VMD Tcl script that draws the C-alpha trace (Angstrom):
set ca {
  {22.62 55.37 225.22}
  {21.96 53.67 221.87}
  {22.81 50.27 220.42}
  {25.23 50.60 217.52}
  {26.14 47.05 216.51}
  {25.52 43.35 217.17}
  {28.33 40.91 216.32}
  {28.26 37.13 216.67}
  {31.30 34.88 217.03}
  {31.17 31.12 216.30}
  {33.87 29.73 218.59}
  {35.11 26.22 219.50}
  {34.13 23.83 220.85}
  {30.46 24.39 219.87}
  {29.43 27.85 221.09}
  {28.22 31.17 219.72}
  {28.97 34.43 221.52}
  {27.28 37.79 220.93}
  {28.66 41.27 221.55}
  {26.28 44.24 221.62}
  {28.00 47.62 221.36}
  {26.64 51.02 222.36}
  {27.56 54.64 221.64}
  {28.39 55.04 225.34}
  {31.32 52.63 225.07}
  {29.55 50.00 227.21}
  {29.39 46.55 225.63}
  {27.32 43.55 226.62}
  {27.89 39.84 225.97}
  {25.46 36.98 225.54}
  {25.55 33.35 224.38}
  {22.87 32.71 221.73}
  {23.34 29.12 220.62}
  {21.47 25.92 219.94}
  {23.94 23.06 219.93}
  {24.42 21.88 216.35}
  {22.61 24.93 214.94}
  {24.97 27.74 215.99}
  {25.14 29.42 212.57}
  {21.36 29.30 212.19}
  {20.93 31.04 215.54}
  {23.57 33.62 214.55}
  {21.54 34.35 211.39}
  {18.42 34.83 213.53}
  {20.33 37.29 215.74}
  {21.27 39.26 212.62}
  {17.61 39.45 211.58}
  {16.54 40.64 215.03}
  {19.35 43.22 215.01}
  {17.44 45.32 212.47}
  {15.03 46.38 215.21}
  {17.61 46.89 217.94}
  {20.20 49.13 216.31}
  {19.52 52.72 217.39}
  {17.44 51.69 220.42}
  {18.23 52.28 224.11}
  {19.56 48.91 225.39}
  {18.22 49.50 228.90}
  {14.56 48.90 227.92}
  {15.11 45.16 228.32}
  {11.53 44.04 228.96}
  {10.11 46.05 226.06}
  {12.79 44.77 223.70}
  {12.01 41.20 224.77}
  {8.33 41.68 224.02}
  {8.95 43.25 220.61}
  {11.45 40.58 219.58}
  {9.04 37.84 220.68}
  {5.62 39.29 219.87}
  {6.66 41.44 216.91}
  {7.01 38.42 214.64}
  {3.92 36.57 213.48}
  {5.76 33.22 213.86}
  {7.39 32.81 217.23}
  {8.92 30.36 219.67}
  {10.99 27.26 219.14}
  {14.66 26.56 219.57}
  {16.14 28.93 216.97}
  {14.06 32.02 217.72}
  {14.19 31.65 221.49}
  {17.95 30.96 221.53}
  {18.65 34.06 219.45}
  {16.41 36.09 221.75}
  {18.11 34.52 224.78}
  {21.60 35.69 223.82}
  {20.36 39.19 223.01}
  {18.54 39.38 226.34}
  {21.64 38.27 228.27}
  {23.74 40.94 226.55}
  {21.17 43.67 227.26}
  {21.15 42.77 230.96}
  {24.95 42.79 230.89}
  {24.94 46.33 229.48}
  {22.38 47.54 232.01}
  {24.32 46.12 234.94}
  {27.59 47.60 233.70}
  {25.97 51.00 233.15}
  {24.71 51.02 236.74}
  {27.78 49.37 238.24}
  {25.92 46.41 239.75}
  {25.29 42.74 239.07}
  {22.26 41.54 237.12}
  {21.06 39.65 240.19}
  {20.98 42.88 242.19}
  {18.82 44.45 239.46}
  {16.47 41.47 239.75}
  {15.94 42.03 243.48}
  {19.16 40.90 245.09}
  {20.66 37.53 245.89}
  {18.84 35.01 248.05}
  {22.03 32.91 248.19}
  {25.75 33.55 247.87}
  {26.62 30.25 246.16}
  {24.93 27.25 244.61}
  {25.69 23.54 244.42}
  {27.03 22.33 241.07}
  {27.32 18.90 239.49}
  {29.92 17.36 237.22}
  {29.12 15.27 234.15}
  {30.81 11.87 234.14}
  {31.18 9.52 231.21}
  {32.47 6.11 230.26}
  {30.96 3.15 228.49}
  {32.06 0.61 231.09}
  {31.13 0.53 234.80}
  {34.76 0.81 235.91}
  {35.32 3.90 233.72}
  {32.17 5.60 234.94}
  {32.94 4.83 238.58}
  {36.49 6.16 238.20}
  {35.17 9.40 236.67}
  {32.73 9.76 239.58}
  {35.53 9.26 242.10}
  {37.63 11.94 240.36}
  {34.72 14.38 240.50}
  {34.21 13.75 244.22}
  {37.95 14.16 244.80}
  {37.68 17.58 243.14}
  {35.01 18.56 245.66}
  {31.80 17.88 243.74}
  {28.94 16.51 245.80}
  {26.82 15.53 242.81}
  {27.41 14.00 239.38}
  {25.31 13.32 236.30}
  {25.68 10.40 233.93}
  {23.99 9.04 230.83}
  {21.65 6.20 231.73}
  {21.77 4.26 228.49}
  {22.86 4.30 224.90}
  {20.30 3.93 222.11}
  {17.23 1.92 223.09}
  {14.38 0.57 221.01}
  {10.71 0.94 222.01}
  {10.95 -2.57 223.47}
  {14.52 -3.73 223.88}
  {16.50 -6.61 225.35}
  {17.22 -6.83 229.05}
  {20.99 -6.75 228.59}
  {20.70 -2.97 228.01}
  {18.78 -2.65 231.26}
  {21.47 -4.68 233.02}
  {24.20 -2.48 231.55}
  {22.48 0.65 232.86}
  {22.05 -0.87 236.32}
  {25.69 -2.01 236.41}
  {26.93 1.49 235.58}
  {24.76 3.16 238.19}
  {25.59 0.52 240.80}
  {29.31 1.04 240.17}
  {28.98 4.79 240.61}
  {26.89 4.47 243.77}
  {29.42 2.06 245.26}
  {32.32 4.35 244.29}
  {30.90 7.58 245.76}
  {28.87 6.32 248.70}
  {25.29 7.01 249.76}
  {25.36 10.79 250.07}
  {26.63 11.98 246.68}
  {23.83 12.95 244.33}
  {23.57 10.98 241.08}
  {21.54 12.43 238.24}
  {20.72 9.84 235.57}
  {20.00 11.30 232.14}
  {17.88 9.19 229.79}
  {18.37 12.01 227.23}
  {15.01 11.30 225.63}
  {16.53 8.10 224.22}
  {14.09 5.81 226.01}
  {10.48 5.19 225.06}
  {7.57 4.55 227.37}
  {7.72 0.72 227.60}
  {11.40 0.59 228.58}
  {11.24 3.74 230.71}
  {8.74 1.94 232.97}
  {11.21 -0.90 233.42}
  {14.26 1.31 234.00}
  {12.78 3.84 236.38}
  {11.58 1.10 238.73}
  {14.84 -0.84 238.52}
  {16.91 2.27 239.33}
  {14.95 3.24 242.42}
  {17.14 1.24 244.90}
  {20.15 3.38 243.94}
  {18.41 6.55 245.20}
  {19.02 8.78 242.18}
  {18.99 12.53 242.75}
  {16.76 12.68 239.67}
  {16.06 10.96 236.36}
  {16.28 13.43 233.50}
  {14.08 13.23 230.41}
  {12.90 9.66 231.10}
  {10.96 10.12 227.86}
  {10.71 13.13 225.57}
  {8.80 16.03 227.10}
  {6.04 15.86 224.51}
  {4.90 12.49 225.87}
  {2.81 13.93 228.68}
  {0.76 10.78 229.24}
  {3.88 8.67 229.69}
  {5.45 11.20 232.04}
  {2.29 11.23 234.15}
  {2.37 7.42 234.39}
  {6.09 7.35 235.28}
  {5.54 9.91 238.02}
  {2.96 7.57 239.59}
  {5.05 4.38 239.55}
  {8.25 5.67 241.16}
  {9.32 8.07 243.88}
  {12.45 9.09 241.94}
  {12.21 12.82 241.06}
  {11.65 13.51 237.37}
  {13.60 16.37 235.76}
  {13.00 17.82 232.30}
  {12.88 21.02 230.31}
  {16.08 21.61 228.34}
  {14.06 21.27 225.11}
  {11.28 23.63 226.23}
  {11.67 27.25 225.29}
  {9.10 29.53 226.92}
  {6.71 29.94 229.83}
  {3.96 28.70 227.53}
  {5.86 25.44 226.96}
  {6.38 25.01 230.70}
  {2.79 25.91 231.57}
  {1.44 22.51 230.51}
  {4.29 20.68 232.28}
  {3.66 22.46 235.55}
  {-0.11 22.15 235.31}
  {0.29 18.43 234.52}
  {2.09 17.85 237.81}
  {4.58 15.26 236.53}
  {7.84 17.22 236.81}
  {9.61 17.56 240.16}
  {12.52 19.56 238.73}
  {12.49 21.82 235.68}
  {15.63 22.48 233.63}
  {15.17 25.46 231.33}
  {18.33 26.61 229.57}
  {18.73 30.42 229.68}
  {20.57 30.28 226.34}
  {17.52 28.56 224.79}
  {14.54 29.64 226.91}
  {14.43 33.33 226.04}
  {17.30 34.51 228.22}
  {17.28 35.93 231.72}
  {13.97 37.76 231.32}
  {11.94 34.71 230.30}
  {13.72 32.12 232.44}
  {13.09 34.19 235.57}
  {9.37 34.03 234.82}
  {9.52 30.27 234.18}
  {11.27 29.78 237.53}
  {8.64 31.82 239.35}
  {5.87 29.76 237.77}
  {7.60 26.59 238.94}
  {7.96 27.92 242.47}
  {4.17 28.42 242.60}
  {3.83 24.67 241.90}
  {6.54 23.76 244.48}
  {8.79 22.51 241.67}
  {12.57 22.81 241.94}
  {14.85 24.56 239.45}
  {18.09 23.09 238.03}
  {19.13 25.28 235.12}
  {20.56 23.46 232.09}
  {24.01 24.68 231.00}
  {26.49 22.43 229.16}
  {27.70 25.59 227.38}
  {30.29 28.36 227.68}
  {31.26 30.97 230.28}
  {28.76 33.65 229.24}
  {25.90 31.19 229.51}
  {27.13 30.01 232.91}
  {27.41 33.59 234.17}
  {23.81 34.26 233.08}
  {22.69 31.05 234.80}
  {24.38 32.03 238.04}
  {22.75 35.47 238.04}
  {19.41 33.66 237.91}
  {20.46 31.16 240.58}
  {21.20 34.13 242.80}
  {17.59 35.35 242.74}
  {15.46 32.21 242.14}
  {14.50 30.73 245.50}
  {13.70 27.27 244.09}
  {17.12 26.83 242.41}
  {18.96 23.95 244.09}
  {21.77 22.87 241.75}
  {23.51 24.14 238.63}
  {24.85 22.27 235.61}
  {28.22 23.47 234.31}
  {30.62 22.32 231.61}
  {34.07 22.50 233.16}
  {35.96 19.48 231.81}
  {32.95 18.06 229.95}
  {33.81 15.76 227.04}
  {32.58 18.26 224.43}
  {35.21 20.79 225.51}
  {38.25 19.24 223.82}
  {39.23 22.25 221.67}
  {38.48 24.86 224.35}
  {37.14 24.73 227.89}
  {34.94 26.92 230.03}
  {37.58 29.31 231.38}
  {39.53 29.89 228.15}
  {37.44 32.86 227.03}
  {37.38 34.92 230.24}
  {40.08 37.20 231.65}
  {38.91 36.91 235.26}
  {39.13 33.12 235.52}
  {38.71 33.31 239.29}
  {35.12 34.54 238.84}
  {33.80 30.97 238.82}
  {34.87 30.20 242.36}
  {34.38 26.44 242.78}
  {34.69 25.31 246.40}
  {33.22 22.37 248.33}
  {30.99 21.36 245.42}
  {29.54 24.85 245.05}
  {30.19 27.93 242.94}
  {29.83 31.54 244.02}
  {27.32 33.90 242.38}
  {29.46 36.47 240.45}
  {29.17 39.92 242.03}
  {30.82 42.09 239.36}
  {28.88 44.51 237.14}
  {26.48 42.97 234.64}
  {26.99 39.23 234.25}
  {30.16 39.53 236.33}
  {32.64 38.18 233.79}
  {35.29 39.85 231.64}
  {35.30 38.34 228.17}
  {38.72 38.08 226.52}
  {37.64 39.58 223.21}
  {41.02 39.20 221.53}
  {40.95 35.46 222.19}
  {37.30 35.23 221.11}
  {38.19 36.81 217.76}
  {41.23 34.54 217.40}
  {39.18 31.38 217.92}
  {36.27 32.67 215.83}
  {38.67 32.67 212.87}
  {38.66 28.88 213.23}
  {35.00 28.56 214.24}
  {33.29 25.17 214.35}
  {30.66 23.05 212.64}
  {29.71 20.87 215.61}
  {26.90 18.41 214.95}
  {25.44 15.88 217.32}
  {25.99 12.22 216.42}
  {23.42 10.35 214.36}
  {22.75 6.95 215.90}
  {20.99 3.98 214.35}
  {19.46 0.84 215.77}
  {20.62 -2.58 214.61}
  {17.68 -2.67 212.18}
  {18.93 0.52 210.48}
  {16.29 2.91 211.83}
  {17.39 6.20 213.33}
  {17.75 6.20 217.11}
  {17.23 9.11 219.48}
  {20.54 10.65 220.54}
}
mol new
graphics top color blue
foreach p $ca { graphics top sphere $p radius 0.5 }
foreach p [lrange $ca 0 end-1] q [lrange $ca 1 end] { graphics top cylinder $p $q radius 0.2 }
display resetview
């Protein structure tokens, strides 16, 4: 079996899909994308394709090593996202060729389903609480919300109050046993993060995500000491070498690599195993499309420390298209009682509706994240 072609598709709302074809008539799909840089990642896939065409797709580990180590400059969001989508598609081909799921090739499932959470939004406490109630009514047992809008290094206490009001409204709306993840999104700097993380503790958050940017190791270490709230991070880390310092530093309770950014299934499996050795939980990041979610779930099936999965069904980004629009077997993502089943079909377990992918790729997208500014005119973290 030989690889004959790699084709990328930029599709709404903000995704990039990859199809790898072979001379055996077996195709594999992946999702190589970095939100806001989809076309750049697609160009990186095209460059990496020069090596892959004519090769046996089943040598997944060797291909990963060549595509990572074969370039003098390596790592970072663009390279690792391109490699991630390729790796997902190669695993998809291998599973289809053997007639079994990727998780079975990785050793077999340790669970049949995994808990999922729903993102909730709203700028006002009543809106956020109503969104949380709708999620719980749909069966979700956990939600995630933004903690704050833009915040200066040292800011006024009304922004702290607004954050506390939103979280209090959600906690009151859903009761004591629904998990609430609070995402600071890297918007908060060390001085205000110290204030917020202490003030939020009475609401028993499931975790606080990116209380500060992951590069601020000293601040993360201090925050871990002053509060018992679990700290989650990792969506902007791309390899086991990035996660090595986080795990050795001991300040993350939950890591959140994204298998469409962190080198695909091959690399993310290794990151998860490293975390397990440090008794750190895994909550894979995935506000993306159905191929990415399928790859995430294959990993959730085999990673013992996985405890919850992000997913994008109904998320605010998905206005033009939603998670299930691009798959023929929509029942594959079997949501029930706040959990989703690990797909058991060959490869990633999904059937991509290629005709619809091509139709929507004709429209494409140029999604960019917002650019925020503080009142003084300086750029704010989004």
